[in-house]
Phi, psi and omega in degrees: 000319179297323177299316182298319177299320181295326178286326182286331184301313178294328178296318179297318179296316179301315182301311181298320182296310184295318182300316180291321183293331185249021180301323184293340181268352186253115186283141174074014182233111181272158182296329179297321181291322179293317178297324179295316176298318183299314180298316180298319178298321179293322180297317176304314186295315182288335176271016178055050173235068190295328181298314178295321179297317178300321179297321180297310188289327179295316180298326183287331189261105176279149182281117171204185185299332184275333186250003184299321180294329175295321176296318176301322178293320182291322177299317178299316181298316177299318179300313180300325178278000179083011178266070185294326182299319179291318179299318180299317180297319180295313184287326173298322180293322177296316182295325181287346183294133178289152177056034178284136180305141183297323181297318179293318181297313183292325174294325177292323178298317177297315182293321179296319176303319180289328174295314183295322177296316180299325182276357181082012181270068187295328179297313178298314180298317180302317180297317180294318178293321178295324180293317177297322176295324177294322179284350186060041182238132179045043187299315184300308180298320181294326179289321178301317178294320178299319177300316180297320179298309183294328174296314180294330178274357180058038172265084191289329179293316177295324177300316178297317180300316182291320177300322174302316180290323176299315178302323186286332181261342181245003177055041177237166177252127175246027180306315180299322177292315178303317177303319180295325178292321178294325176295321176300318179293323178294318179302316184294323179290327181293317180299330182269005182064024178261078186288325180297314178295327180295320180297328178298317181290326177296317175300318177297321177299315180289335176289325175290313185218104184297337179263028178286099182301317186301316179301315179296321180292320178296323177294318180295323178295319178297315179296325176295317178297330179272009181057025175266072191291326178296322177290322179295317178303317180298318182291320176296317178294333177293335181301323182303318181283333181281314178199103188299334182303331182271007182302321180300331184281347180252357185297310184296311177293331177294314178301319182293316179298316179297321176297317181290337179263357181073033186240036180296318181293320176298324176296318178303315177297320178298313179298319178298320177294321178293322180287342174287327181283316184203135178288151178193131184292322180300310178299319179297317177289327176297317181292320178298325177294320176295320177297318179300317182289322184271339180233266177199173183296323184299312181296322177297318180294321179294320179297311180298318179300318180296315180295323180290335177288330179282321185213095180304143180204129180296320180298315180295317180295319179300315178300316182295319181292319180303316181286319179300329180297328181291342183245019181234169181203168175067216180300320181300315177296321180297318180296319177298325178297325178294313178297320181292324177295321179294313180294325180295319179295325178297328185268332194293325181257007180275136177291152181255336182237154179212142178278129182276004176259309187243350179091355176312138178225153181188184181261353180245149177282120173252127177282335169243124182300127178296334182280295185263355177069011174281156180262147173062030179249349178270120183221165178300143183276141179249158178130193187298322182255009178236226177281000000 
C-alpha cells in the first residue's frame, strides 16, 4: 500500500497541475471545482483509499498531448496492481485518439501488448508485438515479449527464430538459451521414442553451446536405453567438465551404468579424483556405498565419519546413523532411532535446488526457473543441509 501511495503522489500532482493549466479550455468547470476535486483526491490518497483517489484523478486528466504521459503512467500502475481490464481500457483509449503522435501511439501499443500478456491473452499480445516489429518501433522489447510468448506456448522453433533476431539487433549471444530449446525438442522426441531424431537435436544443442549439461545428460539417457553403457558413462563424465555444479545429479545414473558395464572400480577412482577437486556429500556417499560393497560396513562408516569431521553434513550424518542402526541393538539402537528421526525431519522438507538469480527453491531440478523464467540458473544447494 505504501508503495502505491508513493506512485500516486506524482500522478496526483500532475493531475492538479494539468487541470489548473487547462481550466480555460473546459466549459462549465470553474477553478474552484477543480481545486475541490484535487483536494478530494489527495484526501483519499492520504487516507489510504487509492481506488477512490485514482477515480478522481482519472476524471480530472483529459487525454491530450500534455497529459498522455500521465495516462501511460496510470495504465502501467493498473497493470502492476493486476487490474488489467482498466489498464487495457486506458491504452486502447490512447490508441483510438485521432491525430495522436506516432511515438505515443507505438508506446501505447507496446503497453497494450503487455496488458494482454498479463491477462493471458497471448494471441492479441502477439499480434501487437509483431506489428511493432514490422514498424521497427520498440523492436527489442517487442521481440523479448514474443520470445516469452512462444516459450509459454512451447513453440521452440519460433522461440529460436526470435532469439536469432534479438541477437542480430543487440549484438548478444543467446546460444545457451537456444541450446535449451533444442533440448526441449529432443525431450519431446524421447517421449515419443524417436531416439534418432532426438540425437539430432542434442547435437544441435551442443553445437550451439558446448557446455550444455542438459544435452549431455539426454545423450547419456539415450545411450543407456540402447544398452550402450560405455558411451553413457562418457557422456555423464563429460558433465563434470561442462559444469561441476551438476555433478550430484548424474552420480546415481552414472553408478548404475558403471555397475552394468562392470566398471565399479574405475568409478571409485573417478569419485576420489572428483572429491579432490571439490567436496560434495553426494559423491562422498556414493563412494562410501562402493567401499561398503567392495569391503565392509565398518570401513564405509569409518570413511564417512572421517569425512564428516572435515565437513559436517546433515545428509551424511543421516546416512551414517542409518547404517549404524543396522549394527546396534537395545538402548543404543533406540537412541540412534531418535537421532535418525531428527535428521530425517531436517532433510525431508528442505529444498535441494535453488535459483542463483531469483532465489526460487524446490526439490526438483528445473532447467528453466519457474520463478524468473531464466534458463540454467537452478542448481544444487550447498552447505550443511545441502551438498
